[in-house]
C-alpha positions in Angstrom: -77.6 -274.3 -68.3 -76.4 -274.4 -64.6 -76.3 -278.3 -64.7 -73.7 -278.7 -62.0 -75.4 -276.2 -59.7 -78.8 -277.8 -60.3 -77.5 -281.3 -59.5 -75.8 -280.2 -56.3 -78.9 -278.2 -55.1 -81.1 -281.2 -55.8 -78.8 -283.4 -53.8 -78.7 -280.9 -50.9 -82.4 -280.5 -50.7 -82.8 -284.3 -50.6 -81.3 -284.1 -47.1 -84.7 -283.3 -45.8 -86.5 -286.1 -47.5 -88.1 -288.5 -45.1 -88.1 -286.1 -42.1 -91.5 -285.5 -40.5 -90.9 -281.8 -39.6 -88.4 -279.0 -40.1 -85.9 -278.7 -37.2 -82.9 -276.5 -36.6 -80.7 -279.5 -37.1 -82.0 -280.8 -40.5 -82.3 -277.3 -41.8 -78.7 -276.5 -40.9 -77.5 -279.8 -42.6 -79.4 -278.9 -45.8 -78.4 -275.3 -46.0 -74.7 -276.2 -45.4 -74.9 -278.3 -48.6 -76.8 -275.5 -50.3 -74.1 -273.0 -49.4 -71.4 -275.3 -50.6 -73.2 -275.8 -53.9 -73.4 -272.0 -54.4 -69.7 -271.5 -53.6 -68.8 -274.3 -56.0 -70.8 -272.3 -58.6 -68.5 -269.4 -57.9 -71.1 -267.3 -56.1 -69.6 -264.6 -53.9 -69.1 -266.0 -50.3 -70.9 -263.1 -48.5 -73.9 -263.6 -50.9 -74.0 -267.3 -50.4 -73.8 -266.9 -46.6 -76.6 -264.3 -46.5 -78.7 -266.4 -48.9 -78.6 -269.5 -46.6 -79.1 -267.3 -43.5 -82.3 -265.8 -45.0 -83.7 -269.2 -46.1 -82.9 -270.6 -42.6 -84.8 -267.8 -40.9 -87.8 -268.3 -43.1 -87.7 -272.1 -42.8 -87.7 -272.0 -39.0 -90.4 -269.4 -38.9 -92.8 -271.4 -41.0 -95.8 -272.8 -39.2 -98.6 -272.4 -41.7 -97.7 -274.6 -44.7 -98.5 -277.8 -42.8 -99.7 -279.5 -46.0 -96.2 -279.5 -47.5 -93.4 -281.9 -46.4 -90.1 -280.4 -45.3 -88.5 -281.1 -48.7 -91.2 -279.4 -50.6 -91.2 -276.4 -48.3 -87.5 -276.0 -48.5 -87.5 -276.2 -52.3 -90.2 -273.4 -52.3 -88.1 -271.2 -49.9 -84.9 -271.7 -52.0 -86.8 -271.0 -55.2 -88.2 -267.8 -53.8 -84.8 -266.7 -52.6 -83.1 -267.5 -55.8 -85.7 -265.4 -57.6 -85.0 -262.5 -55.4 -81.2 -263.0 -55.7 -81.5 -262.6 -59.5 -83.7 -259.5 -59.3 -87.2 -260.6 -58.4 -89.1 -259.0 -61.3 -88.5 -259.0 -65.0 -87.2 -255.7 -66.2 -87.8 -254.7 -69.8 -85.7 -252.5 -72.1 -86.4 -248.8 -72.4 -87.4 -247.9 -75.9 -88.0 -244.2 -75.4 -86.3 -241.5 -77.3 -86.3 -240.6 -81.0 -84.3 -242.6 -81.9 -83.7 -244.9 -78.9 -79.9 -245.1 -78.3 -78.5 -248.3 -76.8 -74.9 -248.2 -75.7 -73.2 -251.6 -75.5 -70.2 -252.0 -73.0 -68.1 -254.9 -71.9 -64.7 -256.6 -72.2 -63.3 -258.1 -75.3 -64.4 -261.7 -75.8 -67.6 -261.2 -73.8 -69.7 -261.6 -77.0 -70.6 -257.9 -77.2 -70.6 -257.6 -81.0 -72.5 -260.8 -81.6 -75.1 -259.8 -79.0 -75.5 -256.4 -80.5 -76.7 -258.2 -83.6 -78.9 -260.5 -81.6 -80.5 -257.5 -79.8 -80.9 -255.8 -83.2 -82.6 -258.9 -84.5 -84.8 -259.2 -81.5 -86.0 -255.5 -81.7 -86.5 -255.9 -85.4 -88.6 -259.1 -85.3 -90.3 -258.9 -81.9 -90.8 -255.1 -81.6 -91.0 -254.1 -85.3 -88.2 -251.6 -84.9 -86.0 -250.1 -87.7 -82.5 -250.7 -86.2 -79.1 -249.2 -87.0 -76.0 -251.0 -85.8 -73.0 -248.7 -85.2 -69.4 -249.9 -85.3 -67.3 -248.0 -82.8 -64.7 -250.6 -82.0 -61.9 -249.0 -83.9 -59.0 -251.1 -82.4 -59.9 -254.7 -82.7 -58.9 -256.2 -86.1 -61.8 -257.0 -88.3 -64.3 -255.7 -85.6 -66.2 -253.6 -88.1 -66.3 -256.5 -90.6 -67.7 -258.9 -88.0 -70.5 -256.4 -87.3 -71.2 -256.1 -91.0 -71.4 -259.9 -91.4 -73.9 -259.9 -88.4 -75.9 -257.0 -89.9 -76.1 -258.7 -93.3 -77.2 -262.0 -91.6 -80.2 -260.3 -89.9 -80.9 -257.6 -92.6 -79.9 -254.6 -90.4 -77.9 -251.6 -91.7 -74.4 -251.1 -90.2 -72.9 -247.6 -89.9 -69.2 -247.3 -89.8 -66.6 -244.7 -90.8 -63.4 -246.1 -92.2 -60.3 -244.2 -91.1 -62.1 -242.2 -88.4 -60.4 -242.9 -85.1 -62.8 -240.8 -83.0 -65.6 -243.1 -81.6 -67.5 -240.1 -80.1 -67.7 -238.4 -83.5 -68.7 -241.7 -85.2 -71.5 -242.2 -82.6 -72.9 -238.7 -83.1 -72.7 -239.0 -86.9 -74.5 -242.3 -86.7 -77.4 -240.8 -84.7 -77.7 -238.1 -87.3 -77.8 -240.8 -90.0 -80.5 -242.7 -88.1 -82.7 -239.6 -87.9 -82.3 -238.9 -91.6 -83.1 -242.4 -92.5 -86.1 -243.1 -90.2 -84.2 -245.5 -87.9 -85.9 -245.6 -84.5 -83.2 -247.6 -82.6 -79.4 -247.1 -82.7 -77.2 -249.8 -81.1 -73.6 -248.7 -80.6 -71.1 -251.4 -80.3 -68.1 -250.0 -78.4 -64.5 -251.2 -78.2 -63.5 -253.8 -75.5 -60.2 -254.6 -74.0 -58.8 -257.8 -72.5 -59.0 -256.2 -69.1 -60.4 -253.0 -67.5 -58.1 -250.0 -68.1 -58.3 -246.3 -67.7 -58.1 -245.5 -71.4 -61.0 -247.8 -72.3 -63.1 -246.4 -69.4 -62.5 -242.8 -70.4 -63.4 -243.6 -74.0 -66.7 -245.2 -73.3 -67.5 -242.6 -70.7 -67.0 -239.9 -73.3 -69.3 -241.7 -75.7 -71.9 -242.1 -72.9 -71.8 -238.4 -72.1 -72.0 -237.4 -75.8 -74.9 -239.6 -76.9 -76.9 -239.7 -73.6 -78.3 -243.2 -74.3 -81.7 -244.4 -73.2 -80.1 -247.8 -72.3 -76.5 -248.6 -71.4 -76.1 -252.3 -71.2 -73.1 -254.3 -69.8 -72.4 -257.5 -71.7 -70.7 -260.2 -69.6 -69.5 -263.8 -70.4 -71.5 -265.9 -67.8 -68.7 -268.5 -67.8 -66.3 -266.2 -66.1 -68.1 -266.3 -62.7 -66.8 -263.9 -60.0 -64.4 -262.1 -62.5 -67.6 -261.1 -64.4 -69.1 -259.6 -61.3 -65.9 -257.6 -60.4 -65.7 -256.3 -64.0 -69.4 -255.3 -63.8 -68.7 -253.3 -60.7 -65.8 -251.5 -62.4 -67.9 -250.6 -65.4 -70.9 -249.5 -63.2 -68.8 -247.2 -61.2 -68.0 -245.3 -64.4 -71.1 -245.7 -66.5 -73.9 -246.3 -64.0 -75.4 -248.7 -66.6 -79.0 -249.7 -66.8 -78.8 -253.5 -67.1 -76.8 -256.6 -67.6 -76.7 -259.1 -70.5 -75.4 -262.6 -69.7 -73.9 -264.4 -72.8 -72.9 -268.0 -73.3 -75.5 -269.5 -71.0 -75.6 -272.5 -73.3 -72.1 -273.4 -72.2 -70.9 -275.1 -69.0 -72.0 -272.1 -66.9 -71.3 -272.3 -63.2 -73.9 -269.7 -62.3 -71.9 -267.3 -60.2 -72.4 -264.3 -62.4 -76.2 -264.8 -62.7 -76.6 -265.3 -59.0 -74.2 -262.5 -57.7 -74.3 -259.7 -60.2 -77.7 -258.1 -59.1 -76.6 -257.9 -55.4 -73.2 -256.5 -56.2 -74.2 -253.7 -58.8 -77.9 -253.5 -58.0 -78.8 -253.6 -61.7 -81.1 -256.0 -63.3 -80.2 -258.8 -65.8 -82.3 -257.8 -68.9 -81.3 -260.4 -71.5 -79.5 -263.7 -71.8 -77.7 -265.3 -74.8 -78.5 -269.0 -75.1 -76.6 -270.1 -78.3 -74.7 -269.0 -81.4 -77.6 -268.3 -83.7 -79.0 -264.8 -84.1 -82.3 -265.7 -82.5 -80.7 -267.2 -79.4 -81.7 -264.4 -77.1 -84.2 -264.4 -74.3 -85.6 -261.8 -72.0 -84.4 -262.7 -68.5 -87.1 -263.8 -66.1 -85.7 -264.4 -62.5 -88.6 -266.6 -61.4 -88.3 -268.8 -64.5 -84.5 -269.1 -64.2 -84.9 -270.1 -60.5 -87.3 -272.9 -61.7 -84.8 -274.1 -64.2 -82.0 -274.1 -61.7 -84.1 -276.3 -59.4 -85.0 -278.7 -62.2 -88.6 -277.5 -62.5 -88.3 -276.6 -66.1 -89.7 -273.5 -67.8 -93.0 -274.4 -69.4 -94.1 -270.7 -69.9 -91.0 -269.9 -72.0 -91.5 -273.1 -73.9 -95.1 -272.3 -74.8 -94.1 -268.7 -75.7 -91.5 -270.0 -78.2 -94.0 -272.4 -79.6 -96.5 -269.6 -80.1 -94.0 -267.5 -81.9 -93.7 -270.3 -84.6 -97.4 -270.9 -84.7 -99.1 -270.1 -87.9 -102.9 -270.3 -87.8 -103.4 -270.8 -91.5 -100.9 -273.6 -91.6 -102.5 -275.2 -88.5 -105.9 -275.2 -90.1 -104.5 -276.8 -93.2 -102.8 -279.4 -91.1 -106.0 -280.2 -89.2 -107.9 -280.8 -92.4 -105.1 -283.2 -93.6 -105.2 -285.1 -90.3 -109.0 -285.4 -90.4 -108.8 -286.8 -94.0 -105.8 -289.1 -93.1 -103.6 -287.1 -95.5 -100.9 -286.3 -93.0 -97.6 -287.1 -94.8 -93.9 -287.0 -94.4 -93.7 -283.5 -95.9 -96.0 -282.3 -93.1 -93.8 -284.2 -90.6 -90.7 -282.5 -92.0 -92.4 -279.1 -91.7 -93.2 -279.7 -88.0 -89.5 -280.6 -87.4 -88.4 -277.3 -89.0 -90.8 -275.4 -86.7 -89.3 -277.2 -83.6 -85.8 -276.4 -84.8 -86.7 -272.6 -85.0 -87.6 -272.7 -81.3 -84.0 -273.0 -80.3 -81.3 -275.5 -79.4 -82.6 -278.9 -78.4 -80.6 -278.9 -75.2 -82.2 -275.6 -74.2 -85.7 -276.9 -75.1 -85.3 -280.1 -73.1 -84.2 -278.0 -70.1 -87.6 -276.2 -70.2 -89.5 -279.5 -69.7 -90.0 -280.2 -65.9 -87.8 -283.1 -64.9 -86.3 -283.7 -68.3 -83.1 -281.9 -67.6 -82.4 -284.2 -64.6 -83.5 -287.3 -66.4 -81.3 -286.6 -69.4 -78.3 -285.1 -67.6 -75.8 -287.6 -69.1 -77.3 -287.5 -72.5 -75.6 -285.3 -75.1 -78.4 -283.6 -77.0 -77.1 -282.5 -80.3 -78.8 -279.8 -82.4 -78.4 -282.3 -85.3 -80.7 -284.7 -83.5 -83.1 -284.6 -86.4 -80.4 -284.9 -89.1 -81.0 -288.7 -89.7 -84.8 -288.2 -89.9 -84.5 -285.4 -92.3 -82.1 -287.4 -94.5 -84.5 -290.3 -94.6 -87.5 -288.1 -95.6 -85.5 -286.2 -98.1 -84.5 -289.5 -99.8 -88.2 -290.3 -100.4 -90.0 -289.5 -103.7 -92.8 -286.9 -103.6 -95.3 -289.8 -103.9 -93.7 -291.6 -100.9 -93.8 -288.5 -98.8 -97.4 -287.7 -99.5 -98.6 -291.3 -99.3 -96.4 -293.3 -96.8 -98.4 -296.5 -97.5 -96.7 -296.8 -100.8 -93.3 -297.5 -99.1 -92.7 -301.2 -99.4 -89.5 -303.3 -98.7 -87.7 -302.5 -101.9 -88.4 -298.7 -101.5 -87.1 -298.9 -97.9 -83.8 -300.3 -99.1 -83.5 -297.5 -101.7 -84.4 -294.8 -99.1 -81.9 -296.2 -96.6 -79.1 -296.3 -99.2 -80.0 -292.7 -100.4 -80.0 -291.3 -96.8 -76.9 -293.2 -95.5 -79.0 -295.0 -92.9 -80.1 -298.6 -92.4 -83.4 -300.3 -93.2 -83.9 -300.7 -89.5 -83.7 -296.9 -89.0 -86.2 -296.4 -91.9 -88.6 -298.9 -90.3 -88.2 -297.2 -86.9 -89.1 -293.8 -88.4 -92.1 -295.4 -90.2 -93.3 -296.9 -86.9 -92.9 -293.6 -85.0 -94.6 -291.7 -87.8 -97.5 -294.1 -87.8 -97.9 -293.8 -84.0 -97.8 -290.0 -84.1 -100.4 -290.0 -86.9 -102.8 -292.1 -84.9 -102.3 -289.9 -81.8 -102.9 -286.7 -83.8 -106.1 -288.3 -85.3 -107.3 -289.2 -81.9 -106.7 -285.7 -80.6 -108.8 -284.3 -83.5 -111.8 -286.4 -82.5 -113.4 -287.3 -79.2 -110.1 -288.5 -77.8 -108.9 -284.9 -77.4 -112.1 -284.0 -75.4 -111.8 -287.1 -73.3 -108.2 -286.2 -72.5 -109.1 -282.7 -71.5 -111.9 -284.0 -69.2 -109.4 -286.4 -67.6 -106.9 -283.6 -67.0 -109.7 -281.4 -65.5 -110.6 -284.2 -63.2 -107.0 -284.5 -62.0 -106.9 -280.9 -60.7 
């Protein structure tokens, strides 16, 4: 996520390293590189120029933060300005109305249909809403089928009318159906085009007027940079939409759309898509994204994701097993499954401060645990529950059954043993001692 931009900003901000104070000369040198990094990320030239001008004025006006060195101060100023550039505050979705009507808009290929499903899944699982997906893309081949596949995946009903070529009529009928079947959220997936055209704009404008949605969201492919921003402006002029959704942020995103779109259309980014799975959706937090762009990670989001997967009953059972030295490979496998539910490994690593930079050249695959899972699944129930029974001959059989080597099995056994000891230590006085040490470091 924004790897190239993060790397270039990091390099630019290192210009101040070693200087004793901030001067007009070293600030100008640094911000020249910052502006270049923003332009390379496809940020609008005027926005990049205004950004660096604002940071420069704030930097030269600083005379109170004397405890910070110039590099730290500049990072803080750039972080604050990046946060403002992306909207400043987190803006939630409006769930008023009975039912809430959400109109999705955007170009073909932006990920609109897929994200309609992700949003439906988010509202169903996180907000306990009874959602209805509506297929109003009557032109694209197999568009309705795609929406039905998505709906089936997440357990959400899809409303469509075969043969009806009037999307306004379909939308109004869908809302009647929602009211009659106790659906409290209706998400309307509209037709897209390969480019902005008058016919498409008139159609979506007519739907908008007819259904008077509580939320009109513009879905944009974040990998298209300035083109995305220009398209957003064209849609906003017609729809006056309420918010932006950035998709495909897990790809090689340059960052131009995320950093420019708020200034151009003055509408908040509300959600981001971070992967292909139906749960790969995050509420957009400008301050957290600024931290990630500057390589500071996003610990808050990481903790929130962990808490979503946290089961108190399972945690208590696990604590008892650890206390009795009964922690086995089945428990280890279960922990791996919980981690995988938190999202893509690449995204999770990016949330750990410094980890993204340290592992920038490492290709983190979502199948990172595949070998470990294969080894554990090749064990017998007795071997999983009692790892001490695994001797040399068993290791050979496990390696053969999992398609790995004995060395890999030995490595997993060693890692498992170390983790078990650490967990045991955290259960006893070691955990208290560690907490005391951490308090003393504050």
